[in-house]
C-alpha positions in Angstrom: 106.0 109.9 72.9 106.8 106.3 71.9 108.8 105.6 68.9 107.3 103.2 66.2 110.2 101.1 65.0 110.1 99.2 61.5 112.4 97.8 58.8 112.5 101.4 57.4 113.6 102.8 60.8 116.5 100.4 61.2 117.8 100.7 57.8 117.6 104.5 57.6 118.4 105.5 61.2 120.8 102.9 62.2 122.3 101.7 58.9 121.0 98.3 59.2 121.1 96.9 55.7 121.1 93.2 56.8 119.4 91.1 54.1 118.7 87.5 54.9 118.6 86.3 51.4 122.2 87.5 50.9 122.9 84.1 53.1 125.9 85.9 55.1 126.2 85.2 58.9 129.5 86.9 59.7 130.7 90.5 60.1 134.4 90.8 59.7 136.4 93.7 61.4 139.5 95.4 60.4 142.2 95.6 62.9 143.7 99.1 63.7 140.1 100.5 62.4 137.5 102.1 64.5 134.4 100.0 65.1 131.3 101.2 63.4 127.9 101.3 65.0 126.6 99.8 61.7 128.5 96.6 62.2 127.2 96.2 65.8 123.6 96.9 64.8 124.2 94.2 62.0 125.5 91.6 64.4 122.6 92.1 66.7 120.2 91.5 63.6 121.8 88.3 62.8 122.0 87.1 66.1 118.3 87.9 66.8 117.4 86.2 63.3 119.2 82.9 64.3 117.5 82.9 67.7 114.2 83.4 66.1 114.7 80.6 63.9 115.8 78.3 66.7 112.8 79.2 68.8 110.4 78.5 65.7 112.1 75.0 65.5 111.9 74.2 69.0 108.4 75.6 69.9 105.1 75.8 68.5 103.4 79.3 68.3 101.9 79.8 71.9 103.8 76.9 73.4 104.9 77.0 77.1 108.6 77.7 77.5 108.2 78.1 81.2 104.7 77.0 82.1 102.8 78.6 85.0 102.1 76.3 87.9 98.8 75.6 89.4 98.6 75.9 93.3 95.6 74.5 95.0 94.9 75.2 98.7 92.0 73.0 99.9 92.2 74.2 103.5 91.7 78.1 103.0 90.1 79.1 106.0 88.0 82.1 106.4 86.6 84.2 109.3 83.8 86.9 108.6 83.8 90.0 110.5 81.1 92.1 112.2 82.3 95.3 110.9 80.7 97.0 107.9 84.1 97.8 106.6 87.7 96.3 106.9 89.3 98.5 109.6 92.6 100.4 108.3 95.8 98.9 108.5 97.6 95.8 106.9 96.1 92.6 108.5 98.2 90.5 106.1 101.0 88.7 108.0 99.7 89.5 111.5 98.6 86.8 114.1 95.4 87.3 115.5 94.2 85.7 119.0 90.7 85.2 119.9 89.9 86.8 123.4 87.7 83.6 124.5 89.9 80.7 124.1 93.2 81.8 122.9 93.0 80.3 119.5 95.5 82.1 117.1 95.6 82.4 113.4 97.9 83.9 110.9 96.2 86.2 108.4 96.9 85.2 104.7 94.6 87.6 102.9 92.2 90.4 103.8 89.0 91.2 101.6 86.9 94.2 102.0 83.1 94.0 102.1 81.6 93.2 98.7 77.8 93.3 98.0 76.1 91.6 101.0 79.3 89.8 102.0 81.2 91.2 105.0 84.9 91.9 105.2 86.7 88.5 105.5 90.0 87.3 106.6 91.5 84.3 105.2 93.5 82.6 107.8 95.8 79.8 108.7 95.2 78.5 112.2 98.5 78.4 114.1 97.3 77.3 117.7 93.9 75.6 118.6 95.2 74.3 122.0 92.7 76.6 123.6 89.7 75.1 121.7 87.5 72.2 122.7 88.5 68.9 121.3 85.9 67.0 119.2 85.1 65.6 115.8 84.7 69.2 114.0 87.7 71.4 113.5 88.7 74.0 116.1 87.8 77.5 114.9 86.8 80.8 116.6 83.2 81.3 117.4 80.7 83.9 116.5 81.0 87.2 118.0 84.6 86.5 119.5 86.9 89.5 119.5 90.4 89.0 117.7 93.2 90.9 118.9 96.9 91.1 117.8 96.5 92.8 114.4 96.3 96.5 113.3 92.9 96.9 114.7 90.7 94.8 117.2 87.9 93.0 115.1 84.8 91.1 116.1 83.7 87.7 114.2 80.3 88.0 112.5 77.7 87.1 115.1 75.3 85.4 112.6 76.2 81.6 112.4 74.0 79.8 110.1 74.4 77.1 107.4 73.4 79.6 104.9 75.7 82.2 106.2 78.5 80.7 108.3 81.0 83.1 110.4 83.9 80.8 109.8 84.6 78.0 107.3 86.9 76.4 104.8 87.2 76.7 101.1 89.5 76.1 98.2 92.0 78.8 96.6 93.4 77.9 93.4 96.0 80.4 91.8 98.2 80.2 88.7 101.8 81.6 88.7 103.2 83.4 86.0 104.5 81.7 82.8 106.3 82.4 79.6 105.1 81.5 76.3 106.7 81.3 73.0 105.6 84.2 70.4 107.4 84.7 67.2 107.6 88.0 65.5 
């Protein structure tokens, strides 16, 4: 069961009788005498109060102390699968190879089927030397078998403008950040 701490808890339980209006910022210790927990608690309170004041001086409420960075990947390739569900196993990090033309790709992300969308693998092509050169990017074709992962999978057989089996998109992610909040 969690404890709710407030000013009364610190004053009664931990004997923290620090009063900011008293204008003292130093605790004196007597040599040869035992250190009391009360003195250590008061030192913590004084330090926390001073750090809070400094933070309020340097930052506005909600200001980014360590801002999260925005990452944009404009070449986030996808391959839709023919299977109704994503086969078991961890595809992320595995290298898949097409059976027809030996195009290989590293799996960056695997997403299960959702609504009318089939399971999808987001990949980074690592070798396209087995593909046919031309003006369009070399990608796996509809209906190809991919091996090398935890299971053999087949690329979606439907390949239309409205429902492509492969393609490229954009992934935007925001890294975690720290923001100032005073108490």
